[in-house]
C-alpha positions, 0 to 999 in steps of 0.5 A: 171234259164236257159231256156235250162236246165230248173227248178223244182218247189217244195213245202214241209211241216213240218220238220226242214226247216232251217237245210234243207236250210243250208245243201243246202247252204253248198253244193252250191245248188242254190235254187231260188224263196224261199217263205213260204205260209200257212206252206209250203216252195216253191222253184226252183232248177236245175233238176240235183240237185232235187234228192239231194234236195229231199233226204236232205228234207227227212233227215230233217224230211219232204217230198217235191213234184214237183209242176211244171217242166219248160224249154226245158229240160223237153220238149225234154225229152218227145221225148227221145224215138223218135230218129228221131225227136231228131236227126232232132232237133239236126241237126236243132240246128246245122244248126241254130248255123252254120247260125249265121256266115252268112248274111241272110238279107240286108237292106239299110238306109238313101236313099231318091231319089236313089232307094234301088234296085239300091244300092242292085244291085251294092252291089251284083255285088261286092259280098254283098248278102244274104248267104255270110259269115259275115266278108268275104268281105272287106267292106271298099274297096266295099264302095269305089267301089260303091261310084264310081258307084253311084256318087249321094252318099256322103258316104256309111257305111256297118256294120253287126247286127247279121245275118243282114247287114245294108248299111247306105248311105247319098246322096249328097246335090242336086244342088240348082235348081228351080222347073223347073230344071233350075240352079239358077245361069243361065240366065233365063226368067219367062214365063206364063204357061196359057192364063191369066190376071195378078192380082198381080206382085212382081219382085225381079230380071229382067225386068217386061214385062207384068204388073198388069191388062194386058193379057198374052198368054201361053208361053209369057215372063212375066219377062225378064232376059236380061236388061240394067242397068243405065249405059246402060250395058247389064245384063244377070240375072236369073229373079225372081218374084211372079206373080198371074194370073187369067185364065179359064179351062174347063173339060169334062167327060163321062160315058156310061149307059152300060159298061163291067168292071173287078172286083175282084172275089172270086176265088184265088190261094195261093202258099206257098214257103220256102225261103232260100239263095234267093231260093224259094222252093215250098211247093205245089205238083201241080202248076197252070198256072196263066196268067199275067193280069188276077189277082191281086197279093199280097204277105205275107212274114213272118220270121221263128223263133224257140223259139224266135231265128231268123232263115235264113228261111222265109215263102212266100205266094203268093196270086193270086186273079182273076178278073171277067168281069161283065156287069154294067148298070147304070141310070142317078142318078148313073152316075151323082154321079160318074161324080161328084166324078170324077170331085172332084178328078180332082179338087183335083189332078189338081187344088189344087195349085189354088184358084177356083174363080167361077165354072159352071157344066152342065150335057148333056144327050147323046144317050148311056150315060151322059156327064158333062162339068165343066167351072172354073175361077182359080187364082194362080201362072202362072210362069215358069222359062225358061233358056236363052241359050247364043250363042257366035259368033267367 
């Protein structure tokens, strides 16, 4: 039974129920959810036919009464004398029906390295933006134009899903490069990134310059891409090797006993906006000036629907939580705990690719604070690919 037309659930007792149902069937009155329970007959009918059903039941010797009314018909019927509300709802439904012919949301799928904002900006320049009529743009032509503007894309497909426009993209396979950004086919040396001692070396291509057990300075050549073959011919190759070195690192961190810090306070300001056609309509009477940098901004965005039907309207709430400056006093134990945490974070951020062979951490008290000095012996990959630039003389 339609939600908009609604339904009336009834029950009746006694009489000739079979003849009652037969007459309803002969008059093509659909009676749903029919069931018998404790001598009663239950069913549902369209509100437009309920009067006929009640008269037919009385004709066959029993009375029925309404158990429940369902549907939008009865919800709106409560407001039949409130003309302003009824007219407003009719206008709202008219806008809702009209809005289904337009695009209210645009999404990009398939992008990996190319920012979504860049694709949307190029699309907007070609007329693809919220508020356009569905099917009003020549998508194939726009796809070709945007491909020329963004050469990193292999293809684009624009299609509509209801009032949402989906832009599917695929990026070109990136040129095979080393991690250092050197073309894999270009002549290149392998140099050291650290002052280190070579622990192990496996050369796949190129001439080994520094051997296991030897020391090397930062920037020194480990494997050369220029070397002679057995016949004495000079070769220019892209050197390849796995080389592990052992090296030292030192880290110093300091925290004062007294400092001023910004923390999020309890004061915040909430600003609500109604979003329509990329416009933000403020839902407040008085605006409050918020200086940049004094707050942390969060935003909540929610779609507005009506009885499960998506509308082109969205509700945006901007939340400005203000920072407060406080004076912080710390003792030695507090600072030691913070310094140890900072050192641990440093190790995770900068030493995660290396094996820590040994470490030594020492605290040094100073007049206004505490310092930690950490010394490490690390082991790991010390290689970097460095392109060889060829110079040809005429």
